[in-house]
N, CA, C and O of each residue as an XYZ file, in Angstrom:
892
protein
N      17.741     -0.054     21.851
C      16.463     -0.536     22.403
C      15.369     -0.464     21.335
O      15.228      0.537     20.631
N      14.621     -1.524     21.236
C      13.529     -1.529     20.270
C      12.354     -0.709     20.806
O      11.998     -0.779     21.982
N      11.772      0.066     19.898
C      10.576      0.829     20.270
C       9.390     -0.107     20.479
O       9.260     -1.135     19.814
N       8.540      0.270     21.408
C       7.280     -0.444     21.578
C       6.258      0.535     22.147
O       6.504      1.177     23.167
N       5.129      0.641     21.489
C       4.083      1.572     21.921
C       2.740      0.857     21.934
O       2.377      0.188     20.966
N       2.008      0.999     23.024
C       0.640      0.469     23.074
C      -0.308      1.613     22.731
O      -0.298      2.654     23.388
N      -1.115      1.417     21.713
C      -2.036      2.475     21.253
C      -3.456      1.922     21.152
O      -3.670      0.740     20.881
N      -4.405      2.805     21.375
C      -5.824      2.424     21.264
C      -6.326      2.652     19.846
O      -5.908      3.589     19.167
N      -7.233      1.776     19.409
C      -7.935      1.990     18.140
C      -8.999      3.063     18.371
O      -9.811      2.954     19.291
N      -8.989      4.100     17.529
C      -9.971      5.188     17.639
C     -11.206      4.909     16.781
O     -12.332      5.217     17.172
N     -10.972      4.321     15.605
C     -12.102      3.936     14.744
C     -11.641      2.844     13.788
O     -10.450      2.699     13.514
N     -12.610      2.078     13.286
C     -12.314      1.018     12.318
C     -13.495      0.920     11.367
O     -14.636      0.740     11.792
N     -13.205      1.040     10.053
C     -14.302      0.989      9.075
C     -13.834      0.272      7.820
O     -12.649      0.278      7.486
N     -14.779     -0.342      7.134
C     -14.463     -1.049      5.896
C     -14.365     -0.045      4.742
O     -15.212      0.838      4.612
N     -13.332     -0.184      3.908
C     -13.210      0.669      2.724
C     -13.474     -0.122      1.435
O     -13.789      0.464      0.400
N     -13.346     -1.457      1.503
C     -13.865     -2.336      0.444
C     -14.472     -3.520      1.192
O     -14.559     -3.508      2.420
N     -14.894     -4.549      0.442
C     -15.524     -5.703      1.088
C     -14.583     -6.452      2.027
O     -15.046     -7.152      2.927
N     -13.241     -6.314      1.829
C     -12.315     -7.052      2.697
C     -11.112     -6.214      3.143
O     -10.094     -6.766      3.563
N     -11.224     -4.897      3.053
C     -10.143     -4.012      3.508
C     -10.696     -3.060      4.562
O     -11.721     -2.410      4.358
N      -9.992     -2.990      5.698
C     -10.462     -2.193      6.832
C      -9.449     -1.083      7.152
O      -8.239     -1.307      7.169
N      -9.982      0.109      7.402
C      -9.125      1.247      7.748
C      -9.188      1.474      9.256
O     -10.261      1.667      9.828
N      -8.008      1.446      9.889
C      -7.909      1.664     11.334
C      -7.299      3.032     11.610
O      -6.223      3.360     11.111
N      -8.001      3.818     12.406
C      -7.452      5.076     12.905
C      -7.011      4.782     14.336
O      -7.821      4.331     15.146
N      -5.736      5.032     14.664
C      -5.234      4.698     16.004
C      -4.478      5.880     16.614
O      -4.054      6.805     15.920
N      -4.328      5.813     17.923
C      -3.581      6.864     18.626
C      -2.157      6.957     18.084
O      -1.573      5.965     17.646
N      -1.615      8.178     18.124
C      -0.242      8.393     17.661
C       0.650      8.697     18.864
O       0.430      9.691     19.556
N       1.660      7.850     19.122
C       2.554      8.126     20.251
C       3.281      9.462     20.048
O       3.562      9.854     18.915
N       3.575     10.137     21.124
C       4.254     11.438     21.063
C       5.600     11.292     20.374
O       6.383     10.401     20.701
N       5.863     12.176     19.414
C       7.155     12.171     18.738
C       7.348     11.071     17.705
O       8.440     10.916     17.160
N       6.294     10.306     17.433
C       6.385      9.172     16.490
C       6.449      9.708     15.063
O       5.580     10.475     14.649
N       7.476      9.307     14.305
C       7.655      9.833     12.941
C       7.936      8.695     11.962
O       8.470      7.649     12.333
N       7.565      8.926     10.711
C       7.834      7.950      9.657
C       7.885      8.692      8.330
O       7.434      9.833      8.223
N       8.434      8.037      7.334
C       8.468      8.581      5.975
C       7.342      7.914      5.194
O       7.177      6.699      5.304
N       6.543      8.670      4.393
C       5.496      8.028      3.600
C       6.057      6.842      2.805
O       7.060      6.970      2.103
N       5.391      5.687      2.929
C       5.857      4.457      2.306
C       6.411      3.470      3.329
O       6.533      2.278      3.049
N       6.749      3.981      4.527
C       7.299      3.100      5.561
C       6.203      2.338      6.306
O       5.012      2.612      6.158
N       6.651      1.368      7.117
C       5.743      0.460      7.820
C       6.231      0.248      9.249
O       7.297      0.728      9.634
N       5.441     -0.472     10.019
C       5.854     -0.944     11.328
C       5.287     -2.342     11.525
O       4.388     -2.764     10.797
N       5.812     -3.051     12.504
C       5.220     -4.347     12.852
C       4.198     -4.116     13.957
O       4.452     -3.395     14.922
N       3.045     -4.740     13.795
C       1.940     -4.564     14.729
C       1.582     -5.902     15.365
O       1.573     -6.938     14.700
N       1.288     -5.863     16.661
C       0.685     -7.007     17.360
C      -0.624     -6.527     17.980
O      -0.815     -5.336     18.223
N      -1.508     -7.468     18.228
C      -2.740     -7.169     18.959
C      -2.439     -7.341     20.449
O      -1.871     -8.356     20.853
N      -2.816     -6.355     21.266
C      -2.481     -6.400     22.692
C      -3.478     -7.277     23.461
O      -4.265     -6.804     24.281
N      -3.403     -8.570     23.157
C      -4.231     -9.564     23.838
C      -3.400    -10.822     24.032
O      -2.521    -11.119     23.223
N      -3.675    -11.568     25.109
C      -2.978    -12.835     25.315
C      -3.101    -13.674     24.047
O      -4.118    -13.626     23.356
N      -2.079    -14.424     23.756
C      -2.011    -15.301     22.589
C      -1.618    -14.552     21.318
O      -1.045    -15.155     20.410
N      -1.913    -13.241     21.229
C      -1.611    -12.489     20.006
C      -0.471    -11.494     20.183
O      -0.024    -10.889     19.209
N       0.010    -11.316     21.429
C       1.020    -10.281     21.705
C       2.350    -10.494     20.979
O       3.072     -9.535     20.707
N       2.667    -11.736     20.672
C       3.948    -12.027     19.995
C       3.779    -12.245     18.496
O       4.753    -12.488     17.783
N       2.558    -12.159     18.029
C       2.288    -12.397     16.596
C       2.420    -11.084     15.824
O       1.447    -10.349     15.658
N       3.626    -10.802     15.359
C       3.890     -9.539     14.656
C       3.600     -9.657     13.162
O       3.896    -10.670     12.528
N       3.017     -8.599     12.626
C       2.812     -8.536     11.172
C       3.145     -7.125     10.691
O       2.842     -6.152     11.381
N       3.771     -7.000      9.507
C       4.111     -5.671      8.997
C       2.922     -4.997      8.304
O       2.242     -5.611      7.483
N       2.685     -3.735      8.644
C       1.650     -2.949      7.981
C       2.166     -1.538      7.714
O       2.901     -0.963      8.518
N       1.767     -1.001      6.578
C       2.223      0.323      6.149
C       1.374      1.430      6.754
O       0.160      1.287      6.907
N       2.024      2.529      7.095
C       1.277      3.719      7.521
C       0.576      4.317      6.307
O       1.212      4.532      5.275
N      -0.710      4.586      6.413
C      -1.394      5.271      5.306
C      -1.784      6.698      5.702
O      -2.387      7.426      4.914
N      -1.434      7.090      6.932
C      -1.620      8.480      7.370
C      -0.439      9.317      6.868
O       0.514      8.781      6.301
N      -0.510     10.615      7.079
C       0.634     11.499      6.860
C       1.236     11.850      8.217
O       0.574     11.754      9.251
N       2.497     12.256      8.193
C       3.216     12.553      9.418
C       2.593     13.663     10.250
O       2.673     13.644     11.478
N       1.971     14.633      9.579
C       1.440     15.781     10.328
C       0.010     15.564     10.836
O      -0.573     16.463     11.442
N      -0.556     14.377     10.593
C      -1.874     14.073     11.165
C      -1.719     13.837     12.669
O      -0.635     13.495     13.142
N      -2.803     14.021     13.410
C      -2.728     13.826     14.865
C      -2.991     12.376     15.269
O      -3.035     12.058     16.457
N      -3.164     11.500     14.278
C      -3.377     10.074     14.556
C      -2.642      9.260     13.491
O      -2.206      9.803     12.476
N      -2.511      7.968     13.728
C      -1.960      7.053     12.724
C      -3.108      6.355     12.007
O      -4.218      6.260     12.530
N      -2.826      5.870     10.806
C      -3.849      5.129     10.059
C      -3.180      3.948      9.373
O      -2.065      4.052      8.862
N      -3.888      2.820      9.374
C      -3.461      1.622      8.659
C      -4.631      1.128      7.824
O      -5.765      1.088      8.302
N      -4.362      0.753      6.584
C      -5.405      0.259      5.680
C      -5.045     -1.197      5.378
O      -4.097     -1.472      4.643
N      -5.816     -2.124      5.955
C      -5.382     -3.521      6.051
C      -6.381     -4.478      5.404
O      -7.583     -4.415      5.662
N      -5.856     -5.362      4.559
C      -6.706     -6.407      3.975
C      -6.949     -7.493      5.014
O      -6.009     -7.998      5.628
N      -8.210     -7.846      5.206
C      -8.608     -8.832      6.204
C      -8.803    -10.193      5.526
O      -9.613    -10.327      4.608
N      -8.057    -11.193      5.985
C      -8.170    -12.552      5.430
C      -8.954    -13.419      6.416
O      -8.371    -14.040      7.305
N     -10.253    -13.457      6.256
C     -11.082    -14.217      7.203
C     -10.965    -15.728      7.018
O     -11.374    -16.496      7.889
N     -10.410    -16.151      5.891
C     -10.289    -17.591      5.641
C      -9.048    -18.187      6.310
O      -8.846    -19.400      6.258
N      -8.221    -17.355      6.934
C      -6.944    -17.855      7.457
C      -6.902    -17.949      8.982
O      -5.968    -18.536      9.528
N      -7.872    -17.395      9.672
C      -7.922    -17.469     11.148
C      -6.645    -16.940     11.807
O      -6.264    -17.395     12.886
N      -5.992    -15.985     11.158
C      -4.742    -15.443     11.693
C      -4.910    -14.034     12.223
O      -5.985    -13.652     12.686
N      -3.821    -13.258     12.150
C      -3.809    -11.907     12.721
C      -4.837    -10.995     12.052
O      -5.555    -10.269     12.739
N      -4.916    -11.023     10.712
C      -5.860    -10.085     10.080
C      -7.314    -10.464     10.379
O      -8.181     -9.594     10.472
N      -7.570    -11.744     10.525
C      -8.916    -12.170     10.932
C      -9.252    -11.561     12.297
O     -10.361    -11.071     12.507
N      -8.290    -11.596     13.219
C      -8.483    -10.986     14.540
C      -8.651     -9.471     14.426
O      -9.503     -8.878     15.088
N      -7.828     -8.855     13.578
C      -7.939     -7.400     13.367
C      -9.329     -7.023     12.857
O      -9.867     -5.967     13.188
N      -9.887     -7.902     12.054
C     -11.221     -7.656     11.509
C     -12.308     -7.616     12.569
O     -13.391     -7.080     12.337
N     -12.016     -8.185     13.734
C     -13.020     -8.235     14.803
C     -12.802     -7.172     15.888
O     -13.632     -7.019     16.785
N     -11.687     -6.443     15.805
C     -11.392     -5.445     16.843
C     -12.320     -4.233     16.729
O     -12.848     -3.916     15.663
N     -12.492     -3.577     17.870
C     -13.396     -2.419     17.946
C     -12.637     -1.227     18.521
O     -11.570     -1.405     19.110
N     -13.175     -0.003     18.357
C     -12.568      1.158     18.997
C     -12.384      0.903     20.498
O     -13.275      0.376     21.164
N     -11.221      1.285     21.010
C     -10.909      1.026     22.422
C      -9.979     -0.157     22.597
O      -9.237     -0.216     23.578
N     -10.003     -1.114     21.655
C      -9.057     -2.229     21.695
C      -7.646     -1.692     21.412
O      -7.486     -0.619     20.831
N      -6.630     -2.455     21.830
C      -5.260     -1.950     21.751
C      -4.375     -2.744     20.787
O      -4.513     -3.956     20.622
N      -3.461     -2.000     20.162
C      -2.427     -2.589     19.306
C      -1.062     -2.252     19.898
O      -0.920     -1.279     20.638
N      -0.060     -3.066     19.565
C       1.319     -2.775     19.960
C       2.100     -2.451     18.682
O       2.150     -3.259     17.755
N       2.711     -1.254     18.644
C       3.525     -0.835     17.496
C       5.002     -0.994     17.830
O       5.407     -0.807     18.977
N       5.801     -1.339     16.832
C       7.249     -1.501     17.023
C       8.014     -0.476     16.182
O       7.477      0.576     15.835
N       9.275     -0.792     15.855
C      10.105      0.151     15.110
C       9.520      0.473     13.731
O       8.786     -0.321     13.142
N       9.866      1.649     13.248
C       9.490      2.071     11.891
C      10.566      1.569     10.927
O      11.757      1.676     11.220
N      10.160      1.029      9.793
C      11.110      0.539      8.793
C      10.456      0.592      7.407
O       9.284      0.945      7.278
N      11.218      0.242      6.387
C      10.633      0.148      5.038
C      11.528      0.757      3.982
O      12.140      1.804      4.190
N      11.595      0.083      2.840
C      12.498      0.500      1.764
C      11.823      1.402      0.739
O      12.496      2.073     -0.043
N      10.491      1.417      0.743
C       9.816      2.197     -0.296
C       9.633      3.636      0.176
O       8.843      3.909      1.079
N      10.368      4.542     -0.441
C      10.085      5.965     -0.228
C      10.306      6.693     -1.547
O      10.976      6.191     -2.449
N       9.741      7.861     -1.636
C       9.681      8.585     -2.912
C      11.056      9.117     -3.302
O      11.712      9.809     -2.523
N      11.487      8.782     -4.530
C      12.789      9.232     -5.028
C      12.651     10.160     -6.235
O      13.643     10.586     -6.825
N      11.415     10.461     -6.585
C      11.188     11.308     -7.752
C      10.120     10.724     -8.654
O       9.713      9.573     -8.497
N       9.675     11.528     -9.594
C       8.549     11.168    -10.465
C       8.798      9.849    -11.200
O       9.919      9.537    -11.602
N       7.712      9.087    -11.362
C       7.863      7.813    -12.054
C       6.566      7.038    -12.127
O       5.477      7.602    -12.020
N       6.701      5.732    -12.310
C       5.555      4.837    -12.448
C       5.494      3.893    -11.249
O       6.475      3.237    -10.899
N       4.319      3.844    -10.632
C       4.069      2.961     -9.495
C       3.255      1.772    -10.001
O       2.285      1.947    -10.738
N       3.649      0.569     -9.606
C       2.968     -0.650    -10.037
C       2.555     -1.421     -8.790
O       3.399     -1.790     -7.974
N       1.245     -1.666     -8.643
C       0.751     -2.324     -7.429
C      -0.196     -3.459     -7.767
O      -0.948     -3.399     -8.739
N      -0.140     -4.503     -6.936
C      -1.097     -5.602     -7.023
C      -1.872     -5.684     -5.724
O      -1.283     -5.898     -4.664
N      -3.188     -5.518     -5.791
C      -4.052     -5.676     -4.617
C      -3.633     -4.815     -3.446
O      -3.411     -3.613     -3.591
N      -3.523     -5.449     -2.259
C      -3.172     -4.716     -1.036
C      -1.742     -4.180     -1.070
O      -1.339     -3.432     -0.180
N      -0.976     -4.557     -2.089
C       0.367     -4.002     -2.272
C       0.365     -2.516     -2.534
O       1.422     -1.885     -2.518
N      -0.804     -1.942     -2.776
C      -0.880     -0.497     -3.026
C      -0.679      0.316     -1.745
O      -0.434      1.520     -1.817
N      -0.780     -0.322     -0.575
C      -0.804      0.470      0.666
C       0.429      1.357      0.885
O       0.259      2.470      1.382
N       1.668      0.937      0.547
C       2.789      1.866      0.742
C       2.681      3.132     -0.112
O       3.274      4.163      0.205
N       1.916      3.034     -1.196
C       1.806      4.181     -2.106
C       0.754      5.193     -1.646
O       0.745      6.330     -2.118
N      -0.126      4.792     -0.732
C      -1.219      5.683     -0.311
C      -0.661      6.949      0.328
O      -1.008      8.057     -0.079
N       0.213      6.786      1.339
C       0.768      7.966      2.017
C       1.666      8.770      1.077
O       1.699      9.998      1.152
N       2.401      8.078      0.185
C       3.259      8.789     -0.773
C       2.420      9.717     -1.642
O       2.737     10.898     -1.786
N       1.344      9.177     -2.223
C       0.494     10.011     -3.090
C      -0.250     11.085     -2.296
O      -0.422     12.202     -2.784
N      -0.690     10.764     -1.087
C      -1.371     11.774     -0.262
C      -0.442     12.953      0.029
O      -0.861     14.110     -0.009
N       0.834     12.643      0.323
C       1.797     13.710      0.608
C       2.073     14.545     -0.639
O       2.101     15.774     -0.574
N       2.279     13.875     -1.776
C       2.525     14.595     -3.030
C       1.338     15.474     -3.399
O       1.512     16.613     -3.833
N       0.127     14.939     -3.224
C      -1.086     15.694     -3.556
C      -1.215     16.919     -2.646
O      -1.542     18.014     -3.102
N      -0.951     16.713     -1.357
C      -1.021     17.815     -0.388
C      -0.011     18.910     -0.745
O      -0.300     20.101     -0.632
N       1.186     18.478     -1.183
C       2.258     19.422     -1.515
C       2.145     19.962     -2.944
O       2.996     20.724     -3.402
N       1.057     19.545     -3.651
C       0.859     19.938     -5.063
C       2.058     19.525     -5.939
O       2.509     20.283     -6.798
N       2.555     18.308     -5.695
C       3.710     17.799     -6.438
C       3.427     16.449     -7.107
O       4.350     15.681     -7.380
N       2.149     16.169     -7.368
C       1.788     14.893     -8.026
C       2.474     14.767     -9.381
O       2.902     13.681     -9.771
N       2.576     15.888    -10.096
C       3.266     15.879    -11.391
C       2.680     14.852    -12.345
O       1.463     14.719    -12.469
N       3.571     14.126    -13.020
C       3.128     13.132    -13.998
C       3.304     11.704    -13.466
O       3.432     10.760    -14.245
N       3.310     11.551    -12.125
C       3.375     10.205    -11.557
C       2.173      9.384    -12.019
O       1.057      9.892    -12.125
N       2.428      8.105    -12.290
C       1.355      7.199    -12.722
C       1.254      6.022    -11.762
O       2.242      5.604    -11.159
N       0.031      5.494    -11.632
C      -0.179      4.275    -10.843
C      -0.886      3.246    -11.712
O      -2.014      3.463    -12.154
N      -0.210      2.119    -11.956
C      -0.834      0.958    -12.589
C      -1.236      0.014    -11.461
O      -0.396     -0.422    -10.673
N      -2.538     -0.297    -11.392
C      -3.071     -1.029    -10.250
C      -3.850     -2.245    -10.740
O      -4.852     -2.110    -11.443
N      -3.380     -3.437    -10.363
C      -4.030     -4.683    -10.790
C      -4.849     -5.274     -9.640
O      -4.351     -5.436     -8.525
N      -6.112     -5.592     -9.933
C      -7.000     -6.236     -8.964
C      -7.809     -7.318     -9.661
O      -7.903     -7.345    -10.888
N      -8.392     -8.209     -8.867
C      -9.229     -9.260     -9.451
C     -10.554     -8.700     -9.936
O     -11.010     -9.033    -11.030
N     -11.185     -7.833     -9.110
C     -12.501     -7.264     -9.471
C     -12.510     -5.778     -9.153
O     -11.646     -5.285     -8.428
N     -13.489     -5.067     -9.698
C     -13.630     -3.628     -9.429
C     -13.857     -3.394     -7.933
O     -13.389     -2.402     -7.375
N     -14.582     -4.320     -7.289
C     -14.858     -4.199     -5.861
C     -13.626     -4.323     -4.981
O     -13.670     -3.997     -3.795
N     -12.517     -4.797     -5.565
C     -11.264     -4.939     -4.807
C     -10.408     -3.670     -4.836
O      -9.418     -3.583     -4.109
N     -10.769     -2.690     -5.659
C      -9.918     -1.499     -5.815
C      -9.964     -0.655     -4.540
O     -11.009     -0.112     -4.183
N      -8.831     -0.550     -3.863
C      -8.722      0.202     -2.608
C      -8.648      1.698     -2.923
O      -7.858      2.126     -3.765
N      -9.484      2.491     -2.235
C      -9.493      3.960     -2.354
C      -9.609      4.443     -3.807
O      -8.934      5.385     -4.220
N     -10.468      3.785     -4.555
C     -10.636      4.115     -5.978
C     -10.929      5.604     -6.198
O     -10.310      6.243     -7.049
N     -11.871      6.148     -5.431
C     -12.250      7.560     -5.629
C     -11.108      8.500     -5.270
O     -10.867      9.487     -5.965
N     -10.411      8.195     -4.194
C      -9.311      9.092     -3.770
C      -8.161      9.061     -4.767
O      -7.605     10.107     -5.101
N      -7.796      7.872     -5.246
C      -6.724      7.788     -6.250
C      -7.133      8.516     -7.539
O      -6.307      9.175     -8.171
N      -8.402      8.394     -7.921
C      -8.886      9.077     -9.124
C      -8.769     10.590     -8.941
O      -8.347     11.301     -9.852
N      -9.144     11.071     -7.764
C      -9.053     12.513     -7.477
C      -7.598     12.980     -7.518
O      -7.304     14.049     -8.054
N      -6.696     12.193     -6.959
C      -5.291     12.607     -6.880
C      -4.573     12.503     -8.228
O      -3.778     13.372     -8.582
N      -4.860     11.428     -8.978
C      -4.068     11.118    -10.172
C      -4.797     11.330    -11.491
O      -4.159     11.439    -12.538
N      -6.122     11.391    -11.454
C      -6.887     11.568    -12.688
C      -6.605     10.467    -13.695
O      -6.713      9.284    -13.372
N      -6.245     10.847    -14.906
C      -6.020      9.863    -15.976
C      -4.764      9.020    -15.759
O      -4.565      8.008    -16.431
N      -3.933      9.436    -14.831
C      -2.720      8.660    -14.532
C      -2.961      7.550    -13.513
O      -2.019      6.913    -13.041
N      -4.234      7.325    -13.177
C      -4.619      6.172    -12.339
C      -5.180      5.121    -13.291
O      -6.309      5.242    -13.766
N      -4.378      4.086    -13.566
C      -4.727      3.104    -14.597
C      -4.984      1.752    -13.936
O      -4.080      1.150    -13.356
N      -6.223      1.286    -14.031
C      -6.623      0.026    -13.396
C      -6.731     -1.094    -14.417
O      -7.173     -0.889    -15.548
N      -6.317     -2.281    -13.996
C      -6.601     -3.466    -14.793
C      -7.262     -4.510    -13.889
O      -6.816     -4.754    -12.768
N      -8.325     -5.114    -14.397
C      -9.151     -6.057    -13.631
C      -9.017     -7.423    -14.293
O      -9.324     -7.579    -15.475
N      -8.552     -8.422    -13.520
C      -8.169     -9.681    -14.163
C      -9.214    -10.793    -14.089
O      -9.099    -11.785    -14.810
N     -10.242    -10.652    -13.227
C     -11.170    -11.782    -13.085
C     -12.630    -11.423    -13.342
O     -13.520    -12.212    -13.026
N     -12.887    -10.263    -13.902
C     -14.242     -9.955    -14.374
C     -14.138     -8.961    -15.525
O     -13.192     -8.176    -15.603
N     -15.114     -9.008    -16.403
C     -15.120     -8.094    -17.554
C     -16.000     -6.896    -17.224
O     -17.204     -7.044    -17.013
N     -15.401     -5.716    -17.179
C     -16.136     -4.491    -16.870
C     -15.744     -3.434    -17.893
O     -14.561     -3.198    -18.136
N     -16.741     -2.807    -18.484
C     -16.484     -1.792    -19.499
C     -15.659     -0.649    -18.920
O     -15.884     -0.217    -17.789
N     -14.707     -0.168    -19.705
C     -13.889      0.961    -19.270
C     -12.615      0.561    -18.549
O     -11.816      1.418    -18.171
N     -12.419     -0.753    -18.353
C     -11.220     -1.224    -17.664
C     -10.393     -2.116    -18.574
O     -10.931     -2.824    -19.425
N      -9.085     -2.076    -18.387
C      -8.199     -3.047    -19.011
C      -8.383     -4.373    -18.264
O      -8.737     -4.375    -17.085
N      -8.145     -5.494    -18.941
C      -8.323     -6.795    -18.283
C      -7.090     -7.684    -18.399
O      -7.147     -8.892    -18.173
N      -5.978     -7.054    -18.758
C      -4.746     -7.828    -18.906
C      -4.004     -7.922    -17.579
O      -4.166     -7.072    -16.703
N      -3.187     -8.966    -17.440
C      -2.234     -9.026    -16.334
C      -1.177     -7.953    -16.591
O      -0.867     -7.647    -17.742
N      -0.628     -7.384    -15.522
C       0.517     -6.485    -15.709
C       1.745     -7.380    -15.891
O       2.287     -7.924    -14.929
N       2.165     -7.515    -17.143
C       3.333     -8.348    -17.464
C       4.226     -7.562    -18.414
O       4.025     -6.364    -18.617
N       5.208     -8.236    -18.992
C       6.170     -7.529    -19.839
C       5.515     -6.848    -21.034
O       5.857     -5.714    -21.370
N       4.572     -7.538    -21.676
C       3.941     -6.923    -22.857
C       3.054     -5.744    -22.453
O       2.950     -4.767    -23.195
N       2.410     -5.829    -21.279
C       1.607     -4.708    -20.763
C       2.503     -3.489    -20.534
O       2.160     -2.373    -20.922
N       3.657     -3.720    -19.897
C       4.581     -2.608    -19.629
C       5.081     -1.997    -20.929
O       5.165     -0.776    -21.060
N       5.411     -2.855    -21.886
C       5.922     -2.385    -23.186
C       4.893     -1.514    -23.906
O       5.236     -0.513    -24.535
N       3.620     -1.918    -23.802
C       2.541     -1.184    -24.469
C       2.185      0.125    -23.769
O       1.680      1.048    -24.409
N       2.440      0.217    -22.474
C       1.960      1.358    -21.702
C       3.034      2.328    -21.223
O       2.719      3.408    -20.724
N       4.306      1.943    -21.374
C       5.392      2.797    -20.872
C       6.385      3.076    -21.998
O       6.825      2.160    -22.693
N       6.724      4.330    -22.163
C       7.674      4.718    -23.220
C       9.104      4.848    -22.686
O      10.065      4.494    -23.370
N       9.233      5.355    -21.464
C      10.553      5.695    -20.918
C      10.923      4.730    -19.794
O      10.274      4.711    -18.749
N      11.955      3.939    -20.008
C      12.366      2.977    -18.987
C      13.572      3.477    -18.174
O      14.217      2.705    -17.464
N      13.862      4.776    -18.289
C      14.906      5.388    -17.455
C      14.299      6.097    -16.242
O      15.028      6.572    -15.371
N      12.966      6.169    -16.186
C      12.294      6.833    -15.066
C      12.335      5.955    -13.817
O      12.788      4.811    -13.869
N      11.859      6.497    -12.693
C      11.746      5.711    -11.461
C      10.565      4.751    -11.556
O       9.516      5.079    -12.110
N      10.763      3.551    -10.999
C       9.681      2.569    -10.880
C       9.578      2.134     -9.428
O      10.585      1.897     -8.760
N       8.340      2.034     -8.953
C       8.073      1.597     -7.585
C       7.119      0.406     -7.680
O       6.061      0.507     -8.301
N       7.486     -0.719     -7.069
C       6.679     -1.940     -7.213
C       6.327     -2.498     -5.836
O       7.187     -2.608     -4.962
N       5.058     -2.846     -5.653
C       4.663     -3.525     -4.422
C       3.450     -4.411     -4.701
O       2.490     -3.991     -5.345
N       3.516     -5.643     -4.203
C       2.418     -6.591     -4.410
C       2.871     -7.959     -3.938
O       3.864     -8.065     -3.219
N       2.159     -9.014     -4.332
C       2.589    -10.371     -3.972
C       4.006    -10.642     -4.505
O       4.368    -10.158     -5.577
N       4.799    -11.410     -3.762
C       6.206    -11.657     -4.143
C       6.398    -12.117     -5.594
O       7.287    -11.606     -6.274
N       5.582    -13.075     -6.093
C       5.790    -13.511     -7.484
C       5.602    -12.360     -8.476
O       6.313    -12.276     -9.478
N       4.641    -11.473     -8.193
C       4.407    -10.333     -9.079
C       5.598     -9.371     -9.051
O       6.046     -8.895    -10.094
N       6.102     -9.093     -7.851
C       7.238     -8.167     -7.707
C       8.456     -8.712     -8.452
O       9.130     -7.973     -9.169
N       8.734    -10.006     -8.282
C       9.891    -10.613     -8.957
C       9.727    -10.580    -10.476
O      10.678    -10.303    -11.208
N       8.503    -10.869    -10.940
C       8.233    -10.850    -12.389
C       8.399     -9.435    -12.947
O       8.937     -9.255    -14.040
N       7.932     -8.425    -12.188
C       8.053     -7.032    -12.632
C       9.515     -6.610    -12.716
O       9.924     -5.948    -13.670
N      10.302     -6.997    -11.708
C      11.728     -6.651    -11.725
C      12.417     -7.233    -12.966
O      13.202     -6.563    -13.636
N      12.099     -8.491    -13.248
C      12.690     -9.164    -14.411
C      12.236     -8.494    -15.711
O      13.046     -8.250    -16.605
N      10.932     -8.196    -15.811
C      10.389     -7.570    -17.023
C      10.993     -6.193    -17.259
O      11.357     -5.857    -18.386
N      11.100     -5.396    -16.200
C      11.667     -4.048    -16.341
C      13.126     -4.111    -16.785
O      13.581     -3.303    -17.595
N      13.847     -5.086    -16.239
C      15.253     -5.263    -16.643
C      15.326     -5.621    -18.124
O      16.151     -5.083    -18.861
N      14.456     -6.534    -18.553
C      14.417     -6.936    -19.970
C      14.108     -5.755    -20.885
O      14.565     -5.699    -22.026
N      13.328     -4.816    -20.364
C      12.912     -3.653    -21.171
C      13.887     -2.480    -21.057
O      13.658     -1.411    -21.622
N      14.970     -2.696    -20.321
C      16.037     -1.686    -20.297
C      16.138     -0.842    -19.050
O      16.976      0.058    -18.988
N      15.299     -1.105    -18.038
C      15.376     -0.322    -16.792
C      16.552     -0.800    -15.945
O      16.708     -1.998    -15.706
N      17.369      0.132    -15.498
C      18.502     -0.218    -14.627
C      17.993     -0.545    -13.223
O      16.963     -0.024    -12.795
N      18.712     -1.405    -12.515
C      18.334     -1.756    -11.139
C      18.201     -0.515    -10.264
O      17.384     -0.493     -9.343
N      18.989      0.510    -10.540
C      19.011      1.716     -9.689
C      17.732      2.526     -9.745
O      17.483      3.339     -8.854
N      16.909      2.326    -10.776
C      15.652      3.110    -10.861
C      14.459      2.324    -10.354
O      13.341      2.838    -10.346
N      14.680      1.066     -9.923
C      13.566      0.219     -9.482
C      13.591      0.086     -7.949
O      14.566     -0.399     -7.374
N      12.506      0.523     -7.305
C      12.374      0.434     -5.842
C      11.330     -0.590     -5.492
O      10.201     -0.524     -5.977
N      11.697     -1.552     -4.641
C      10.739     -2.555     -4.175
C      10.829     -2.659     -2.645
O      11.828     -2.258     -2.048
N       9.792     -3.193     -2.029
C       9.821     -3.425     -0.577
C      10.750     -4.593     -0.306
O      10.655     -5.632     -0.961
N      11.655     -4.428      0.662
C      12.605     -5.507      0.981
C      12.053     -6.359      2.123
O      12.697     -7.320      2.544
């Protein structure tokens, strides 16, 4: 039997100009691994069957769930509707799934909202004092697009490496994350790699890492 839970939104706030953080009720006994996701529908006529996958950004031991979602107001779809919801409105949650979970220290590579599976992973590692030498390479169009910039800086310090591709800002790299970027910034290609972002970026990263000597077994991507 497929799981289905109707939960109320407890709070909703913007964390960047187009990313909204939803705090929602947590069903009793609901569990997930940091990095996993669920499919969400809005509990309203016309939207009840419109499922979209979103990653949990809360930790398992919190008393509520959290989702950090990019709102696309130009598309008139589910995220546009999510952008208009208020506390008290309801969501429908389904089964927990997801291929990205922590397998050990390594390099995380994210594009835009693709960083969301890594939020709970890093929060858990930070809480457990196990951040170690994990690195996050994060590509965005502008500085204003960087999700949870202050929190990632606090958790990772100098191992939080941002590149901004559509504006020139002092103190930031401005290159695309491509094969030459990886070659210049990574010494060890036997470590774990975690990749999440737009499909073309993920495919390009997989190909680049393979070219640079990383085995398929050390590369984790969302399926």
